[in-house]
N, C-alpha and C positions, 0 to 999 in steps of 0.2 A: 819262786825264782824270777829275778828281774832280767829282762832281755834288753840288750843295748839297741837303741833305735838305729836303723840303717840310714845312712845318708843317701839321699836320692842322687843318682848320678847326674852330673852336669849335662845340660842339653848339648848335643853334638854341635860342632861348629858349622860353618856354611856347608849345606848339602849340595853336592855336585852331581851332574848327570852321570849315568852309569858309564864306566870305561868300555869301549866297544870290544876290545879283544877278550877280556876276562868274561864279560857278560855273554858274548857270543859263544865262548867255549862252554859256559854253564848251560846255555840254551841247547846246544848241540848234544851235550851229554845227557840232558834230561829226556830227550825224545825217546831213545831206546829204553831207558829205565822206566818211564811212565807207561810206555806201550807194553812192556813185559810184566810190570808189577800191577798195573791197574787197567790194562786194556784201553789205554788212551790213544786216540787217533787224531793227529793234527789236521785241522781243516786245511784244504788245499789252497783256497784263495780267500783272502780277507782284504777289503779295501784299506783297513787301518795300516796294513804293512807298507802301503805306499805313501802314507802321510810323511812329509818331510820335516814338518815342524813339531812342536810339542803337542801332546794330547792329554786330556784327562780321561782316565778309564775307571769306570765304576763296576763292581761285580757283586753278585750274590755270594753269600758266605755260608756254605753248607758243610765245609770241613776245614781243618787247619792246614791242608796242603793245597787249597784252591790257587794260591799264588804260583805254585809250581806249574799247574796246568796253564795259567795265564802266560807265564814266561815262554813255555814251549809253543803255545798257540799263536802268540802275537809277534814273536821274533821274525824279522830283524828290528821291530820297534822295541827300543830299550826302555824299561820302566823302573822308576824308583817307587818304593813302597811306603805307604803310611802305616806305622806300626804303633800299637798301644804302648804307652810309657811304662806299663807294668813290666814288659819284657826287657826294657832297658835297665831294670833294677837287679838283673842277674849278671854278674860280672863277665863270665866267659861269653855269654850270649850278647851282651851289650857291645862288646868289641866287634863281634861278627856283624851286628846290625849297623854299626858305624862304618865298618869296612865295606858293607854293601850299600852305603849311602841311603839308608832308610831315614824317613822323617818321623820324628817322635811326636805323639799326640796323647794327651790325657783323654781317657774314654768318657764319652757322654757329657763333655763340658765344652764351653767355648774357649778353645785354646788359641789365644791370639798369636803366640810364638809359632805354633805349628802352621797357622795360616800364612804368617810372614815367610816361613821357610818354604812353603809350597809355592808362593808367588815368586820368590827369588829363584827357585829351581826352574819354574816354567820360563821365567825371563831369561835364564841362562840356556834355554833350549832343551831342558829335560822334560820328561813325561812322568805323570804320577798315576799310580794305581791305588785305589782305596776301596774299602768295603764299608759302605755307609751303615749297614746294620750294626757295626761296631764290635761284633763278636760272632763266633760260629753259632748259627741258630741250631736248636736241638730237635727240630721237628721235620726238616726237609722241605718246609715251605718258607719262602722268603718273608722275613718279618718286617716290622715297621722300622723306619729310619727317619732321622730328623729332617724336617722341612728345610732347615738351613743348608742342606746339601745343595739345593738348587742355587742358593745365593753364593755358596762357595764356588760352584762351577762358573758362575758369572764373573766372580772376582779373578779367577785364573785366566779367563779370556781365551782358552784353548778349545779346539773342537772336543766334544764330549762323546765318548763311546761307552756302550754297556757290554760287558762280557758275561755271558750266562753259562755257568758250569752245570752240566747234567750228569748225575750219577755219583758225584763226589760224596754226597750224604750217605748213600747206600754203601759206598766203599768204606767210609769211616764215620759211622754215626756217633754222635756225641755221647750217647749212653752206652756204647759198646766198647769193650776192652780190646777187641781184635779188628784187624783190617780184613776186608773181603775183596776178592778180585772179581770184577765183572766187566763193566765198560763205562768209560767217562767220555763225554763229548763237550765241546764248547761251541757256542756261536757268538758272534760279535755284531752289534748293530750300531749304526750312527744315531746318536740321540739328538745332537744339535751341532751345526757348524758354528764357527766363531762369529759369523755374521748373524746367525739366528739368535745367538745369545744376547745380542743388542736389543732385540725386539720382543723376544718371548717373555711373558710374565713368569714370575717365580712359580705360580701354580701350574701353568702349562708345562714348564720345564720339569717340574717335579713329577707330573703325570707321565711324561715321556720316559723319565728315568725309571719309574716304577714298572712301566710296561717292558722296558728293555732288560731289566734285571730279574723280573719275577720268574720263579721256578717252583713248581710243585713236583717233588720227586715221585710221589706216588701216582699222580696223573700221568707223568712221563713214563713211569714203569708199567702202568696199565696198558700203554700202547706198544712199548718196545719189548717188554717181557724178556729182559736180560737176567739170567741167573747170576747171583752174587754168592760166591762160595765161602762158607764159614763152617767151622766144626761145631760151634755152639751159637747159632745165629741169634737166639733170643736172650743170651746172657746180658744182664745189665738193664734190660728193658723195663723192669719193675721200678727202677730208680726214677722213671718219668711217668709210667703208667701206674700211679699209686692208688687209684680208686677202682674198686671192683664194679664193673658195669651190671652185675647181676644183683648183688646184695648191698652195694653202696658202701661197704666197709673200706676205710682208708688204711693204707700202709700194710695191708695183709697180702699183697701180691708178691710172688716170688718167681724166679726163672730158673730153668735147668735145661740145658741142651737147646732144643727148638721149642720148648714149652714155657708158657706163662700161666700161673695158676694162683687161685685165691686160697689161702690157708684157713679162711673163715668158713666159706661155703662150698669149696671144692670146684668152683667155676674154673674151666681150663680151656686154653687156646693153644694153637700151634702156629709157628711161623714157617712159611714155605721158603723155597730157595730164591724167591723173587722179593722177599721182604713183606709179603702180605700175611694177614692173620685169618684164622678160621676157627670156629668152635670145634673142640675135640669130640663132643658128643651132642646128641639132640637136645639135652637140657641146658647146655652151656650158652652163655650170651657173650659174644666177643665181637668188637668192632672190626671192620675189614682191614684196617691198617693202624699202625701206631699214631699216625696223624689224626685219623678219625677218633681214636681213643682220647687223644689230647683235646680235641674239640668237645668231646663229651665231658671231660673234666672242666674245661673252661665254662661250659654252660652251667654246670653244677655250682661252680664258684660264683658265677654271675647271679644266680638265683639267691645264694646265701647272702650276697652283699647288698641285697635290697633292704635288709634290716639296717636302720640307721646306726645301731650300736654294734654292728658286726666288727669283730676283731679276730685275728689269727695270732696264736701264741704257741711257742714251742721251746722246750728245754734245749740249750745249745752251749757250744763253746765259742768264746771269742778268740779270734786268731789274728796274729800279726805276722808280717813278712820280716823275718829276722836273719835269714841266712843269705848273704850276698852271692853265694855260689849255687843257689837252688831257687826254683820258682815256687816251691811249696811254702805253705803257711804253717805256723806253729801255734798250738793251743796255749793261750796265756791266761785264761780264766773261764768261768762257767756262769751261766745265768739264764735269763729268759729273753727271747726275741719276740717282738710283737709288731704286727702290721695292723693299722687302723686308718681312719680317715685323716689323721694328722701326719702319718708317715711311719717310719720304722724306728723302733726304740729297742735298746738293749739295757737291761738292768741286771747287774751281777758284779763280777770281779774281773780285774785285770792285773796280773803280776802280783797277786796277793792283797790288793787293795780294792775297796768298793768303787764302782764306776757306773755312771749313767750316761748313755749316748742316745742322741735323737737326731734322726735325719728327716727333715721335713719332706712331705710328699712332693712339693713343688720342685725340690732339688734332685729328685730321683727320676731318671728316664727309664733305665733298664737295670737289672741286676746281673752282671756277668757271673757265670757260674761254671762249676765243674760238677757234672752229675754225680750225686751221692756223696760229694766231698765238701763243697762250700759254695756260698754266693758272696760276692764282693760288694763292698759299699763304696760310696763316692770318694774321690780323692780327698785325703785328709793329711794331717801331719805325719801319720803312720799308715802304711798300707794295711787295711783292715778288712777282715772277712768274718763270716758266720758259718759255723759248722753245726747244723742241727743234729741232735743225737739220733733222731729218726732220719735216715738218709733220704727217704722219699719226700720229706718235708721241704728239702731244699728246692726241688722243682715246684712244689706247691707255692712257695713264696715268690719264686720267679714268675710263675704263671699269674699269680694274684696281683702283682704290682700294677701292670697296665690296666687291669680291670678295676682296681681301686681308684686309679687316677680318672678313668672314664666315669665311674660312679660319682665321684666328687664333682666332676665337670657337669654332669647331667643334673645333679642336685642344685648346683649354682645357677644353671640356666633355667631352672624352674620346670 
């Protein structure tokens, strides 16, 4: 079956600063909702609220509702949001994003039009909120973000602040299907004044941004010990914790209730109400947190990639975004996806015809993903994604990409 390609929506016209009355109403309504639903408490005093002119705000991105906490915390400072172009491809949502004066940007590419829109917005007195990681991170620890973020801040010429959200990952982990009520906090720090932007090097500014944004949810939770209530807290965890730490078998992990277990060797762990893990019995080997488990998987992959001919391959379905009224992708073919030192390749079919796709490693920064469902590929003529038939392999590809890039760089440096 052939699917009609979707036309990408036109870029919104001139982005204006947020209207004070409507934005203020939204901010005031959010406060009781976030307090009751997520245990969010608004900081009492923040210097950014007194800034009269435009500001650039950068945040860590641990859940898809981080922007709601930022709105409630930073008001009366009104913020426009930088949003992935992907969300502008869904008709009802794109109208809302335009109504809310959001700035559209292609993920992980140098989007000149988005930079132009942000500069025009700041020149008009508006403030911009962006999440440099480019997507919700799946581990609870702030991930890498482009060094060009520092150059962007200098181009905007507005004071730079960092908003750090704590607890939002534990509230809505990317791997989990359900929300948990616990506690969410925010703090805001001044990264650089407009005057400092004139003298700071890009490297020094980037380091300040990193320090202001960095959040490790499990280090924070080890100190605060806030319970996050969920009926089945471990459900979905196996979509990212794909490798058994006892027998090394991949894709044999499963979850049920508060348990994660290996179907190959019986290794079993339990998740407590704080999000930490522990062995179910004396013979079990379980890392102390999902983040520690991901670090274990990362090291195993790094060891495997030392072989010059290392390659990952998995049976998969090729997906296109074909429904203008939904964000979901549709399977349009089947084949094999491969990651090696040259990049990511797909060999198979699309809409009944043979097709070969190759995405050079140099053009790949991150793979935006939905745990267990798909990872997306760089902007192309059609919105394209890969759904591996083994759900856990999606995270393995996502985890492997930056390691492969680092391996290639190290080999080139000798």
